[in-house]
C-alpha positions as a printed Julia matrix, in Angstrom:
405×3 Matrix{Float64}:
   0.0    0.0     0.0
   1.64   3.24   -1.18
   1.07   6.42    0.79
  -0.88   9.04   -1.19
   1.91  11.49   -0.38
   4.12   9.35   -2.64
   1.55   9.59   -5.41
  -0.14  12.5    -7.2
  -3.2   12.76   -4.93
  -3.3   16.35   -3.66
  -6.83  17.77   -3.39
  -5.52  21.32   -2.87
  -3.21  21.4    -5.89
  -4.66  23.37   -8.86
  -3.09  20.9   -11.29
  -4.82  18.02   -9.52
  -8.13  19.89   -9.41
  -7.87  20.61  -13.14
  -7.65  16.86  -13.86
  -7.68  14.44  -10.92
  -8.21  11.33  -13.02
  -4.53  10.42  -13.65
  -3.91  10.61   -9.9
  -6.89   8.33   -9.31
  -5.38   5.83  -11.73
  -2.19   5.84   -9.63
  -4.22   5.29   -6.46
  -6.09   2.34   -7.98
  -2.87   0.78   -9.25
  -1.19   1.21   -5.85
  -3.88  -0.57   -3.86
  -7.45  -0.71   -2.66
  -7.14   1.56    0.36
  -4.74   4.35    1.37
  -4.25   6.36    4.56
  -4.28  10.12    3.87
  -2.77  11.96    6.84
  -3.77  15.54    5.93
  -7.47  14.74    6.41
  -7.03  11.61    8.59
  -9.12   9.53    6.19
  -8.81   6.21    4.41
  -9.12   6.73    0.66
 -11.04   4.08   -1.28
 -10.56   4.4    -5.08
 -11.99   1.22   -6.67
 -15.55   0.95   -7.98
 -16.26  -2.45   -6.41
 -15.16  -1.28   -2.95
 -16.92   2.09   -3.15
 -20.14   0.47   -4.34
 -20.0   -2.2    -1.61
 -19.18   0.26    1.19
 -22.05   2.57    0.23
 -24.33  -0.36    1.08
 -22.38  -1.63    4.12
 -24.28  -0.96    7.35
 -21.03  -1.12    9.33
 -20.47   2.37    8.0
 -22.64   5.43    8.48
 -23.04   9.07    7.59
 -23.24   9.75   11.32
 -22.16   7.92   14.44
 -24.24   9.84   16.95
 -27.11   7.36   16.81
 -24.76   4.86   18.45
 -21.87   6.74   20.08
 -21.05   9.99   21.8
 -18.14  12.01   20.45
 -15.72  10.83   23.15
 -16.83   7.19   22.93
 -16.11   7.32   19.21
 -12.73   8.95   19.65
 -13.84  12.2    18.07
 -14.04  15.81   19.2
 -17.36  17.64   19.25
 -17.67  20.44   16.66
 -16.88  23.95   17.93
 -19.9   25.58   19.64
 -19.81  28.47   17.17
 -20.57  25.98   14.35
 -23.75  24.76   16.04
 -26.26  26.43   13.64
 -24.68  24.62   10.69
 -24.62  21.26   12.45
 -28.19  21.55   13.73
 -29.31  22.23   10.17
 -27.09  19.57    8.59
 -27.55  16.84   11.18
 -31.35  16.8    10.91
 -31.36  16.16    7.17
 -31.79  12.58    6.0
 -28.47  12.6     4.12
 -26.62  12.76    7.45
 -28.86  10.44    9.44
 -28.94   6.68    9.84
 -31.85   4.34   10.63
 -34.24   4.55   12.33
 -34.38   8.35   11.89
 -33.27   8.2     8.26
 -35.89   5.56    7.45
 -38.68   7.58    9.08
 -37.77  10.9     7.44
 -37.13   9.46    3.96
 -40.47   7.63    4.11
 -42.3   10.83    5.03
 -40.43  12.93    2.46
 -41.19  10.32   -0.2
 -44.9   10.87    0.45
 -44.47  14.46   -0.74
 -41.63  13.95   -3.24
 -43.25  11.35   -5.47
 -42.63  10.21   -9.07
 -45.93  11.89   -9.88
 -44.55  15.18   -8.51
 -41.5   14.9   -10.76
 -43.62  13.94  -13.77
 -45.92  16.93  -13.21
 -42.89  19.25  -13.25
 -41.67  18.15  -16.69
 -43.62  20.77  -18.72
 -42.45  23.55  -16.39
 -38.82  22.38  -16.56
 -38.85  22.12  -20.36
 -40.53  25.5   -20.78
 -38.1   27.2   -18.41
 -35.08  25.56  -20.04
 -36.35  26.68  -23.44
 -36.85  30.26  -22.23
 -33.39  30.44  -20.65
 -31.7   29.12  -23.79
 -33.77  31.45  -26.0
 -32.51  34.42  -23.97
 -28.93  33.18  -24.34
 -29.4   32.8   -28.1
 -30.99  36.24  -28.45
 -27.9   37.96  -27.04
 -25.55  35.78  -29.1
 -23.99  33.94  -26.16
 -22.93  34.52  -22.58
 -22.05  32.45  -19.53
 -23.68  29.04  -19.76
 -23.38  28.64  -16.0
 -25.01  31.95  -15.01
 -27.5   32.08  -17.89
 -28.77  28.47  -18.03
 -27.11  25.92  -15.74
 -27.68  27.82  -12.49
 -31.13  29.44  -12.83
 -32.86  26.29  -14.09
 -32.5   23.91  -11.09
 -32.74  26.78   -8.57
 -36.06  27.85  -10.07
 -37.33  24.26  -10.25
 -36.61  23.38   -6.62
 -37.9   26.78   -5.5
 -41.07  26.13   -7.5
 -41.42  22.73   -5.84
 -40.91  24.17   -2.36
 -43.26  27.07   -3.03
 -40.67  29.8    -2.48
 -41.94  33.1    -3.95
 -40.03  34.36   -7.0
 -39.08  37.57   -5.2
 -37.14  35.53   -2.58
 -35.28  33.18   -4.92
 -32.18  35.29   -5.56
 -30.85  34.59   -2.08
 -31.15  30.79   -2.38
 -28.03  30.17   -4.46
 -25.68  32.24   -2.22
 -27.06  30.52    0.89
 -26.6   27.11   -0.7
 -23.08  27.84   -1.94
 -22.01  29.07    1.51
 -23.48  26.05    3.31
 -21.87  23.64    0.83
 -18.48  25.21    1.54
 -18.44  23.17    4.75
 -18.44  19.92    2.77
 -14.96  20.55    1.39
 -11.87  18.99    2.96
 -10.59  20.98    5.97
 -12.74  24.1     5.34
 -11.21  27.42    6.34
 -12.49  29.51    9.24
 -13.92  32.01    6.76
 -15.78  29.24    4.93
 -17.14  27.95    8.25
 -18.28  31.44    9.27
 -20.12  31.9     5.97
 -21.76  28.48    6.33
 -22.95  29.27    9.86
 -24.33  32.66    8.81
 -26.14  31.13    5.82
 -27.52  28.33    8.03
 -29.03  30.87   10.42
 -30.5   33.07    7.7
 -31.85  30.21    5.6
 -33.39  28.5     8.64
 -35.09  31.69    9.8
 -36.49  32.25    6.31
 -37.85  28.7     6.07
 -39.42  28.82    9.55
 -41.39  31.86    8.43
 -42.39  30.12    5.2
 -43.48  26.98    7.08
 -45.57  29.1     9.43
 -47.22  30.78    6.44
 -48.0   27.39    4.84
 -49.5   26.12    8.09
 -51.91  29.05    7.97
 -52.61  28.7     4.25
 -51.5   25.36    2.73
 -50.78  25.2    -1.0
 -49.86  22.6    -3.59
 -46.13  22.98   -2.91
 -43.64  20.6    -1.27
 -43.46  22.59    1.98
 -47.21  22.11    2.38
 -46.74  18.45    1.5
 -44.05  18.02    4.14
 -46.34  19.61    6.75
 -49.14  17.25    5.77
 -47.03  14.11    5.41
 -47.58  11.61    8.19
 -47.46   7.88    8.73
 -49.18   6.13   11.62
 -49.33   9.39   13.53
 -45.67  10.24   12.85
 -44.81  13.64   11.39
 -41.7   15.62   10.56
 -40.58  18.02   13.27
 -40.16  21.66   12.33
 -36.36  21.29   12.32
 -36.61  18.18   10.13
 -38.75  20.13    7.66
 -36.24  23.01    7.57
 -33.3   20.61    7.15
 -35.13  18.65    4.46
 -35.95  21.79    2.47
 -32.32  22.95    2.65
 -31.05  19.5     1.67
 -33.4   19.35   -1.31
 -32.24  22.78   -2.44
 -28.52  22.12   -1.92
 -28.45  18.61   -3.35
 -31.17  19.46   -5.84
 -29.22  22.08   -7.65
 -25.51  21.98   -6.74
 -25.01  18.69   -8.56
 -27.22  19.68  -11.51
 -25.44  23.01  -12.02
 -22.04  21.36  -11.98
 -23.12  18.38  -14.06
 -24.35  20.81  -16.73
 -21.18  22.9   -17.05
 -18.79  19.99  -16.5
 -20.72  18.13  -19.18
 -20.62  20.89  -21.79
 -16.94  21.56  -21.08
 -16.34  17.86  -21.74
 -18.36  18.03  -24.97
 -16.4   21.02  -26.25
 -13.17  19.08  -25.6
 -14.54  16.07  -27.49
 -15.88  17.54  -30.75
 -16.51  14.16  -32.32
 -18.89  13.16  -29.56
 -20.56  16.59  -29.62
 -21.09  16.24  -33.38
 -22.66  12.8   -32.85
 -25.01  14.23  -30.22
 -26.01  17.14  -32.45
 -26.76  14.68  -35.24
 -28.79  12.33  -33.04
 -30.73  13.82  -30.13
 -31.89  10.34  -29.1
 -28.44  10.04  -27.49
 -29.45  12.54  -24.78
 -30.36   9.97  -22.08
 -27.14   7.97  -22.45
 -25.14  11.19  -22.88
 -26.36  12.45  -19.52
 -25.28   9.24  -17.78
 -21.89   9.29  -19.52
 -21.21  12.94  -18.72
 -22.1   12.31  -15.06
 -19.57   9.47  -15.09
 -16.89  11.21  -17.11
 -16.5   14.27  -14.88
 -18.32  13.51  -11.65
 -19.94  16.53   -9.91
 -19.49  15.03   -6.42
 -16.0   13.55   -6.3
 -16.03  12.13   -2.79
 -18.49  10.92   -0.17
 -17.48  10.23    3.43
 -18.53   7.5     5.84
 -17.74   6.83    9.51
 -16.64   3.31   10.42
 -19.12   2.17   13.07
 -17.78  -1.38   13.28
 -14.31  -2.52   12.24
 -13.93  -3.44    8.58
 -11.12  -4.94    6.49
 -10.15  -3.98    2.96
  -7.55  -6.09    1.18
  -5.88  -7.11    4.43
  -5.93  -3.61    5.96
  -7.99  -3.33    9.14
  -9.86  -0.04    9.45
 -10.95   0.46   13.05
 -14.15   1.79   14.51
 -13.95   5.58   14.73
 -12.06   5.98   11.46
 -13.42   7.82    8.45
 -13.36   6.53    4.89
 -13.38   8.76    1.83
 -15.18   7.02   -1.02
 -13.73   8.44   -4.23
 -16.66   8.59   -6.64
 -14.57  10.24   -9.37
 -12.05   7.42   -9.24
 -14.7    4.69   -9.07
 -16.35   6.12  -12.18
 -13.06   5.74  -14.08
 -12.22   2.22  -12.92
 -11.17   0.15  -15.95
 -12.35  -3.01  -14.16
 -15.9   -1.7   -14.73
 -15.75   0.8   -17.61
 -14.15   0.03  -20.96
 -11.7    2.79  -21.92
 -12.82   4.96  -18.96
 -10.74   7.98  -20.02
 -12.69   8.17  -23.29
 -15.99  10.05  -23.52
 -18.49   7.67  -25.14
 -21.99   9.14  -25.26
 -23.38   5.85  -26.56
 -21.89   3.85  -23.66
 -24.51   1.18  -22.95
 -23.22  -0.43  -19.75
 -22.73   2.51  -17.41
 -23.13   1.67  -13.69
 -21.73   5.0   -12.49
 -22.28   5.9    -8.86
 -22.66   9.66   -9.24
 -26.01   9.48   -7.44
 -24.55   7.29   -4.66
 -26.08   3.92   -3.7
 -27.76   2.11   -0.84
 -30.13   3.84    1.57
 -28.61   7.24    0.74
 -29.2    6.95   -3.01
 -30.15  10.44   -4.23
 -33.9   10.91   -3.84
 -33.73  13.69   -6.43
 -31.98  11.67   -9.16
 -35.12  11.44  -11.36
 -35.6   15.22  -11.18
 -31.91  15.87  -11.9
 -32.17  13.74  -15.04
 -35.27  15.66  -16.17
 -33.45  18.99  -15.71
 -30.28  17.85  -17.44
 -32.24  16.44  -20.38
 -34.32  19.62  -20.7
 -31.37  22.0   -20.81
 -29.39  19.75  -23.15
 -32.31  19.38  -25.56
 -32.97  23.12  -25.56
 -29.31  23.92  -26.27
 -29.05  21.34  -29.05
 -32.26  22.56  -30.7
 -31.89  26.32  -30.31
 -28.1   26.71  -30.31
 -26.74  24.06  -32.7
 -23.59  26.11  -33.36
 -22.8   26.78  -29.68
 -19.06  27.03  -29.12
 -16.62  27.91  -26.39
 -15.04  31.37  -26.36
 -12.47  30.83  -23.61
 -11.15  27.95  -21.53
 -13.0   28.01  -18.17
 -11.51  28.38  -14.72
 -12.01  25.45  -12.37
 -13.47  26.24   -8.94
 -10.83  25.67   -6.22
 -12.89  22.85   -4.71
 -12.32  19.12   -4.66
 -15.43  17.49   -3.21
 -17.99  19.5    -5.21
 -16.44  19.77   -8.66
 -17.47  22.63  -10.91
 -16.42  25.63  -12.97
 -16.41  29.36  -12.24
 -18.23  29.9   -15.54
 -18.43  28.69  -19.14
 -18.25  31.45  -21.77
 -20.01  30.53  -25.02
 -21.18  32.13  -28.26
 -23.22  31.1   -31.28
């Protein structure tokens, strides 16, 4: 087992962030698990291991359902971070059964396939309008003009957030998501705490308004959802709404711009897509695999596990490298090649197991709508400048994507 320090894995190096996939190949070749001292995590780079551990109940997104911080060998978060952790720790993504099971069941009563299906006309119309505006001015920033406003508007529409309030959603979400990066700075933590307080206060007011006057929106549905007398608490509703917004658009925004940047770098595949729009569904899956929006997902080791002869003790943390798993040649033929017609594509960009992304069907609808609108209305779309990569590892995206017709 080689130490990552001897390899090219450096999640703070701009060269690595620009293209982490060669470093992942080194990690996979060097072994199935690696200790990474800077973050005190065990890195897991192979698809089979990542996929299995996502489903392994000896690991968890939290440990607090079974252990206190001291019992688990961990230090409690700083008191000044409490607003972020209260918000984050009551969302189903960071809970384990039985709380996770109860909340996901109740949320599923409001967030149904029928809900997603009913949104399709709105999503397609909005995507078409956004692309039409981009075309009318001859180009612009694909991120700011299309990729970002589409999923933000869709999840806000679902939640019933008034249009006048929607501008603040993206900054709140971006600041909260800053805490999911490796070793976030104090400034990033302060912004996340401030956004957690402001977003929570806003949602509490909105929930109170929906209690007085229920509507057809998801907030009203979450208030009404119950099962055998069980209901979501107010904090669970706030945390669920924030999770749906954060997860519901961060990944979609980044999947859109990462995907188009990949298409511009692979003109043959882009030409094939422009010639045959029936490739859109498989193209979306391949672009999610090729440049994964969420590169890493963490799990706590609740009960000792062993990977390839290495014992990982209770209290340790594993970093499941989604980006590496999605480029594993044991699973994907020629993984470094973009193949929009790839038929066998078991990527794990939406995770797996009990924490499989509840919004995956909606994300696919959004990605398909924006791609179809761009292919139909902007068939000569081209890049005007190479984009800058955001200085993030976990949530992988671009600062912008300048295009013209």
